[in-house]
MARRO-507424 format. One record per residue (C-alpha): x, y, z; residue in one letter. Coordinates in pm, whole numbers, padded with zeros to 5 digits, always signed. Layout:
BEGIN
XYZA ...
end
This chain:
BEGIN
-02854+03915+02125M -02660+03635+01898S -02702+03237+01974D -02413+03190+02187H -02452+02861+02288R -02135+02672+02418R -02094+02283+02343R -01787+02159+02522P -01638+01839+02430G -01699+01673+02740L -01684+01344+02503G -01308+01279+02484W -01272+01381+02799L -01411+01162+02962A -01299+00868+02719L -00973+01006+02766A -00991+00991+03184I -01142+00683+03151C -01285+00765+03498L -01443+00457+03707P -01814+00428+03778P -02150+00544+03560A -02424+00323+03516F -02632+00228+03258A -02983+00348+03412H -02816+00673+03533A -03027+00909+03260D -03313+00743+03363S -03397+00754+02981A -03334+00369+02738A -03157+00231+03021S -03395-00101+02985D -03264-00312+02707S -03530-00555+02764T -03833-00406+02950P -04197-00564+02942S -04501-00333+02866D -04653-00276+03232S -04270-00369+03441A -04404-00354+03775P -04266-00138+04074V -03878-00287+04258A -03980-00415+04558T -03697-00577+04838A -03849-00952+04775S -03775-00899+04411D -03570-00617+04329A -03298-00874+04162A -03554-00967+03883T -03748-00628+03864V -03646-00330+03696R -03533-00070+03951P -03632+00324+03976V -03433+00556+03731D -03509+00928+03878V -03280+00895+04196T -02974+00873+03900R -02830+00583+04144L -03020+00263+04065P -03253+00214+04381A -03500-00046+04510V -03836+00148+04553A -03895+00074+04891L -03551+00226+05007D -03633+00528+04885T -03847+00815+05046P -04069+01028+04895D -04092+00792+04521L -04399+00743+04368E -04393+00533+04032V -04696+00438+03771I -04618+00170+03562T -04745+00058+03229R -04993-00176+03373A -05132+00147+03586D -05154+00368+03303I -05337+00115+03086D -05616-00011+03355A -05712+00422+03358R -05698+00403+02982Q -05498+00727+03058A -05437+00909+02714V -05242+01186+02854Y -04969+01255+03221A -05256+01471+03290A -05504+01205+03325D -05300+00952+03580I -05094+01225+03813L -05381+01408+03935D -05406+01093+04188T -05075+01105+04314V -05055+01279+04689P -04893+01528+04723G -04945+01686+04309L -05210+01980+04265A -05286+01928+03867V -05480+02238+03671T -05589+02342+03348S -05667+02665+03166D -05987+02526+03016G -05993+02128+02870A -05870+01966+02572F -05518+02235+02524G -05556+02489+02842G -05215+02513+03002V -05182+02226+03218T -04949+02297+03530S -04855+02090+03842I -04700+02153+04137R -04554+01943+04414I -04589+01994+04780R -04709+02323+04719G -04430+02425+04567A -04545+02693+04228S -04522+02496+03856S -04190+02650+03781D -04052+02445+04027K -04126+02125+03912T -03836+01985+03720L -03958+01702+03342V -03741+01477+03235L -03832+01290+02947I -03548+01002+02896D -03374+01193+03154G -03344+01534+02920I -03505+01821+03109P -03797+01962+02935Q -03873+02263+03080N -03945+02536+02874D -03672+02775+02827P -03915+03028+02649S -04153+03055+02937D -04209+03325+03165P -04083+03128+03434N -03951+02818+03234G -04268+02634+03375A -04364+02278+03145Y -04705+02240+02946D -04833+01921+03020F -05126+01987+02850S -05016+01720+02516S -04819+01570+02684L -04941+01195+02571D -04849+00856+02736L -04880+00653+02462S -04514+00545+02415D -04397+00544+02795F -04318+00262+02978S -04345+00465+03360R -04347+00774+03517I -04141+00798+03817E -04252+01102+04083I -03978+01193+04365L -04096+01455+04580E -03969+01711+04790G -03613+01961+04671P -03393+01701+04432Q -03111+01955+04341S -02816+01747+04428S -02941+01530+04172L -03087+01741+03899W -02963+02104+03985G -03179+02390+03890S -03608+02348+03881D -03617+02069+04122A -03700+02228+04443I -04103+02085+04475G -03944+01752+04263G -03845+01569+03985V -04146+01376+03734I -03931+01162+03549S -04084+00971+03227L -03950+00637+03028T -04031+00537+02732T -04047+00166+02611R -03922-00069+02375E -04148-00303+02233L -04074-00647+02095N -04357-00705+01854G -04671-00416+01802W -04916-00228+01991R -05232-00064+01913A -05516+00135+02000Q -05786+00351+01903A -06129+00522+02097E -06373+00761+02005G -06676+00920+02126G -06786+01233+02326S -06727+01603+02127L -06668+01430+01816D -06332+01288+01996R -06111+01079+01851F -05728+00969+01913E -05529+00646+01860G -05173+00526+01887S -04999+00283+01720A -04564+00128+01780A -04377-00133+01640Y -04039-00265+01791G -03822-00552+01804Q -03527-00646+02005R -03239-00920+02110T -02974-00873+02363N -02768-00709+02105Q -02976-00468+01948W -03340-00316+01910A -03542-00064+01731Y -03887+00095+01740G -04137+00314+01644F -04487+00469+01754S -04736+00697+01636V -05014+00924+01820F -05268+01140+01742G -05580+01308+01909D -05866+01568+01773R -06185+01684+01941T -06397+01940+01863N -06331+02066+02221G -06559+02284+02488V -06534+02657+02543P -06239+02760+02740K -06417+03059+02899A -06679+02834+03087D -07065+02895+02963G -06924+03096+02694T -06881+03102+02386G -06849+02813+02095V -06637+02507+02166P -06243+02534+02131N -06110+02252+01871P -05836+02063+01957Y -05569+01824+01809S -05212+01677+01875S -05017+01421+01773W -04650+01273+01818S -04403+01053+01708A -04095+00890+01835G -03860+00622+01739G -03537+00465+01890Y -03253+00237+01822G -02973+00044+02026R -02652-00208+01931Y -02433-00340+02110E -02126-00365+01876P -01933-00547+02148A -01976-00729+02506D -01807-00420+02736W -02012-00165+02450L -02346-00032+02410S -02492+00293+02208V -02858+00372+02165D -03028+00686+02093A -03406+00784+02128R -03674+01104+01932L -03987+01216+02028R -04170+01453+01812Y -04446+01664+01953Q -04742+01917+01846Q -05062+02057+01918S -05308+02304+01826Y -05578+02431+02061A -05814+02698+02001S -05819+02900+02334V -06032+03147+02510D -05894+03475+02718G -05938+03868+02761Y -06049+04079+02439N -05807+04267+02249A -06047+04584+02240T -06226+04580+02575T -06002+04373+02794G -06301+04151+02913V -06217+03793+02960F -06449+03493+02781G -06439+03407+02414Y -06155+03484+02184T -06088+03451+01793P -05723+03315+01966Q -05556+02962+01904Y -05213+02800+02002A -04956+02615+01797R -04688+02436+01984S -04398+02169+01837Q -04116+02029+02047S -03878+01773+01969W -03643+01597+02251T -03376+01357+02190G -03106+01149+02279S -02778+00968+02204A -02544+00758+02470R -02293+00529+02491A -02220+00266+02765I -01893+00144+02853A -01843-00110+03086Q -01485+00022+03304A -01231-00155+03517P -01300-00282+03876F -01652-00342+03820G -01792+00012+03709F -01942+00103+03410T -01964+00452+03233D -02191+00670+03044T -02198+00926+02834L -02524+01140+02718T -02586+01412+02509V -02968+01539+02508G -03141+01809+02334V -03485+01959+02423F -03653+02177+02110N -03950+02356+02146I -04146+02637+01904D -04476+02802+02029R -04715+03086+01916S -05025+03227+02046D -05226+03363+01720T -05484+03665+01776Y -05666+03667+01432I -05718+04019+01351G -05505+04115+01618S -05085+04099+01507P -04962+04314+01843A -05180+04058+02054N -05003+03779+01900S -04660+03638+02001S -04434+03332+01880A -04090+03190+02063Y -03847+02972+02060W -03640+02790+02327G -03378+02535+02305R -03152+02312+02653T -02886+02129+02562W -02739+01886+02841D -02409+01672+02796Y -02372+01473+03040R -02124+01203+03162F -02136+00967+03527T -01980+00690+03603A -02114+00402+03867E -02104+00114+04039R -02342-00151+04302G -02655-00302+04191A -02964-00181+04412P -02978-00500+04595T -02571-00420+04653D -02449-00359+05035P -02352-00010+04850W -02322+00204+04580G -02179+00458+04400L -02225+00737+04132D -02079+01066+04033F -02037+01264+03725G -02011+01598+03521V -02276+01809+03379E -02265+02077+03111R -02629+02226+03032Q -02704+02554+02798T -03042+02685+02777T -03104+02942+02475D -03470+03150+02428A -03648+03431+02268S -03780+03676+02377L -04055+03941+02252S -03875+04207+02054N -03704+03874+01873G -03364+03917+02061A -03204+03580+02186R -03062+03525+02531L -02876+03200+02647G -02805+03090+02985L -02554+02767+03081G -02395+02597+03350A -02133+02325+03424T -02215+02115+03746S -02026+01775+03965G -02277+01520+04137F -02205+01243+04364V -02461+01019+04501V -02347+00717+04761G -02577+00434+04933R -02481+00203+05194V -02623-00073+05378S -02429-00143+05696P -02694-00330+05826L -02971-00550+05678T -03240-00320+05828F -03031-00004+05739L -03029+00219+05385T -02829+00529+05395L -02828+00732+05065T -02651+01075+05038A -02561+01324+04741S -02397+01659+04671E -02378+01871+04384R -02180+02177+04284Y -02393+02398+03985D -02134+02679+03848A -02376+02867+03648T -02241+03152+03392D -02410+03408+03544T -02527+03353+03910Y -02210+03253+04059G -02256+02877+04205S -02476+02656+04469A -02386+02366+04611A -02714+02206+04730T -02732+01789+04923G -02939+01543+05012H -02974+01333+05255V -03213+01012+05340S -03213+00700+05597A -03462+00386+05576V -03456+00163+05862V -03628-00187+05886K -03866-00251+06169L -04003-00637+06290P -04377-00683+06176A -04370-00510+05834G -04302-00155+05934F -04036+00102+05838S -03939+00471+05938V -03824+00696+05655E -03657+01032+05644G -03491+01265+05422A -03356+01602+05441W -03282+01810+05101G -03202+02160+04961Q -03310+02309+04595G -03227+02612+04411F -03342+02800+04088K -03172+03035+03880T -03374+03280+03730P -03509+03225+03370T -03462+03424+03062I -03791+03617+03013S -03735+03729+03391E -03399+03851+03387I -03475+04044+03029A -03803+04141+03259C -03976+04072+02898D -04279+04250+02902F -04187+04462+03212C -04280+04871+03277Y -04088+05045+03212P -03852+04883+02928V -03583+04766+03112G -03418+04413+03244P -03488+04343+03592S -03195+04417+03839Y -03029+04247+04146G -03209+03913+04106L -03071+03605+04257K -03174+03233+04276P -03461+03106+04433E -03347+02851+04741H -03563+02609+04943A -03492+02355+05232V -03703+02040+05296G -03761+01759+05494W -04001+01473+05543D -04069+01181+05762G -04224+00857+05669T -04398+00533+05859L -04450+00248+05622A -04627-00087+05663W -04674-00396+05421T -04860-00753+05545S -04644-01035+05606A -04761-01156+05213H -04775-00793+05100G -05124-00805+04986L -05131-00486+05217M -04956-00158+05220T -04978+00161+05394A -04757+00467+05417K -04801+00846+05628L -04540+01088+05547T -04513+01445+05692G -04336+01703+05543Y -04232+02067+05527E -04096+02295+05214L -03985+02646+05277A -03915+02844+04977V -03664+03180+05006R -03611+03435+04765D -03922+03369+04551Q -03917+03555+04247I -04241+03747+04168E -04341+04031+03928Y -04361+04319+04191A -04690+04470+04244P -04593+04827+04261T -04408+05040+03976Y -04163+04990+03872P -04352+04700+03777Y -04016+04396+03770R -03952+04048+03897Y -03795+04045+04180V -03681+03848+04467N -03981+03932+04733I -04148+03646+04830D -04062+03340+05100N -04349+03042+05105T -04337+02759+05325R -04532+02432+05283T -04676+02174+05577D -04820+01873+05490G -04946+01516+05528L -04907+01226+05232E -05176+00877+05346A -05125+00578+05073E -05265+00223+05132A -05348-00036+04907D -05473-00339+04963I -05566-00666+04785R -05876-00798+04876L -05903-01094+04671T -05734-01178+04367R -05929-01015+04119Q -05938-00709+04329L -05747-00430+04459K -05822-00124+04609V -05578+00210+04571E -05627+00498+04833A -05449+00824+04927E -05479+01187+05078Y -05346+01487+05080A -05347+01763+05309Y -05136+02060+05167T -05072+02415+05413N -04952+02640+05152A -04848+02980+05249V -04725+03284+05164D -04516+03422+05487L -04530+03770+05403A -04937+03784+05368S -05006+03503+05516G -05265+03379+05266M -05308+03047+05104Q -05068+02959+04848L -05297+03008+04432L -05418+02698+04299R -05287+02444+04560V -05623+02299+04740P -05561+02200+05136R -05720+01900+05095D -05755+01592+04818A -05750+01267+04760G -05873+00971+04543S -05962+00568+04563A -05933+00376+04280T -06104+00060+04271L -05918-00236+04018D -06143-00564+03945W -06007-00860+03717T -06138-01154+03643R -06100-01356+03353G -06118-01140+03010P -06299-00895+03202W -06143-00550+03391Q -06202-00256+03537A -06106+00028+03744A -06371+00271+03895F -06161+00629+04055T -06295+00880+04263L -06098+01188+04265R -06235+01464+04550V -06015+01839+04561E -06141+02079+04833G -06182+02450+04791P -05871+02666+04666D -05757+03036+04635L -05735+03125+04270D -05729+03494+04138E -06108+03601+03951N -05988+03621+03602P -06271+03902+03519T -06187+04068+03850T -05804+04004+03937F -05911+03966+04292V -05799+03648+04491D -06104+03427+04506Q -06214+03088+04686V -06244+02830+04412R -06518+02545+04522P -06439+02210+04557G -06544+01918+04322F -06562+01549+04330V -06508+01339+04015L -06588+00988+03970A -06427+00786+03590N -06484+00403+03529I -06249+00232+03269A -06339-00109+03153G -06224-00357+02871S -06321-00711+02750Y -06025-00992+02596A -06203-01125+02277L -05867-01315+02243T -05540-01275+02421P -05429-01044+02145K -05749-00865+02106L -06022-00645+02301A -06303-00403+02362L -06274-00095+02571T -06498+00171+02718A -06482+00437+02972R -06692+00677+03135V -06561+01062+03254D -06731+01226+03486D -06998+00972+03539I -07218+01245+03789A -07164+01501+03488N -07081+01711+03722T -06979+02107+03639H -06654+02210+03799Y -06346+02456+03734Q -05937+02336+03816E -05890+02720+03746V -06154+03012+03816L -06358+03063+03453G -06258+02789+03285Y -06442+02535+03131G -06458+02130+03172E -06594+01903+02983P -06848+01714+03210G -06985+01399+03118L -06815+01177+02831M -06842+00826+02697V -06561+00645+02438F -06573+00351+02299F -06234+00182+02187G -06015-00112+02065I -05676-00252+02184R -05452-00481+01997A -05102-00645+02005K -04883-00862+01819G 
end
């Protein structure tokens, strides 16, 4: 099939109409004109001076946003997290799995929903792989070197972001610097990684660039067999911002990422799982260009054009028939209009969006999909103790008709620091290009009668903050139901069909306690009961019980973070027998620390898996065990 991307001229239409509202933060991208390296999370008391969250489209205060988790740059640096998965595995409600350390496909499930129902954004641009069979995002090589924060919005969010956001949204925002940063570390498994970044900014302009690299001898992907599988990755990014007038700002960002991973799988001759002469390569780039204009009546209009492109290949040495290569691209055109700061008594954001995706198939052909959407988000605080938020979105797809989704939430502040939160939302997901074409199906031919997946979810939260803000606690109960889930039929003819209905009931508990000026504890626990309603069986790779606790300590030039992560058993598929089997649970302990030689130079050290635990995140795939690293961090 021919490449038939459509690129409508939303830009001139938006300028001609000159709609009132939009907002500078709506695209969750370069909205930080003056960010710090480790900006804290906004709270009710300091929202006027602290940057608001952006994944909500309409900028909001964190305490007025149910289902939100924020990871700051300070959190990333304290844990010395290199990749996103290194820190997302301690977020309640998220299940992180990897097909082997260092380059194994890494998936994240939110509240029991399959990984393809997690929408990933970088600077507001969708990153899910349109060439992947189910459209999921692979987190294995997503390094954190140039990001200022990660925002996670759990539960169905299609009214904000359209298709794929059934389980929730993970949004990463790159940072602006004023000076330079550099770090490097090395240690176990002959691993060495490092990064460097430089930037300059004023109120009128900013520019900068960054680079990251990592390489290691790795571990055997097939646990306990074969030889170590090498891994390497690198990324580079750049940005620029300019304000030619006090009412207009333009900016652009570009990020490139490349990885190489030797992988294990199934022998091309015998079909037995184990060591294979196989490697995977991936290269992707994402970019955005944006114009922000102050419009009449106190509104702000934002026009964004974004693109995500990925090329990936899987090469089986000596067996071209078992090798493959794929390509995918997503274009996103968006106009938004907004009025109202996060602490104002009301706010409004509405806009239009056009998204197109193209991807290759195993036979070399290409197929494209697209959707045109309109959305509106409103927030009102009719009383000082009450915040109400509602959103509605209408998606008109090129292939599967239209879908309307909504979301409502409320936050009620009670005496003595208590608050009650509630949310209800809808989600949907259109079939992917691979599912429509039924790539690798037998007999050869497309799928028939596929329809979008739909979901409904609700949750309720009781939260508490102590008088001086030294302690916070939160308990959330939720339910997420997915209908018409697309699966590969287990019987002939083997096709993708809407055959599954699933439901997840769960509890999430969190507590942050400032014990002393130097010592802080953060703890979380999640109970996730994810069930296939047809069979009554637990959904694969979603542990019922998981939790973590992090102890942060700072005293003078010393800093340390000790993290204990516990994950209970889950149901998985044995890669040798293809029969469902329980994967044992595990307990991991990590510690990271630093010593500041000067205000601008520090030595770092970390130990992962202190007890040298033998465990598997996915049955059959290996993890490294005890690892020790030493490094240096500098800024200027």
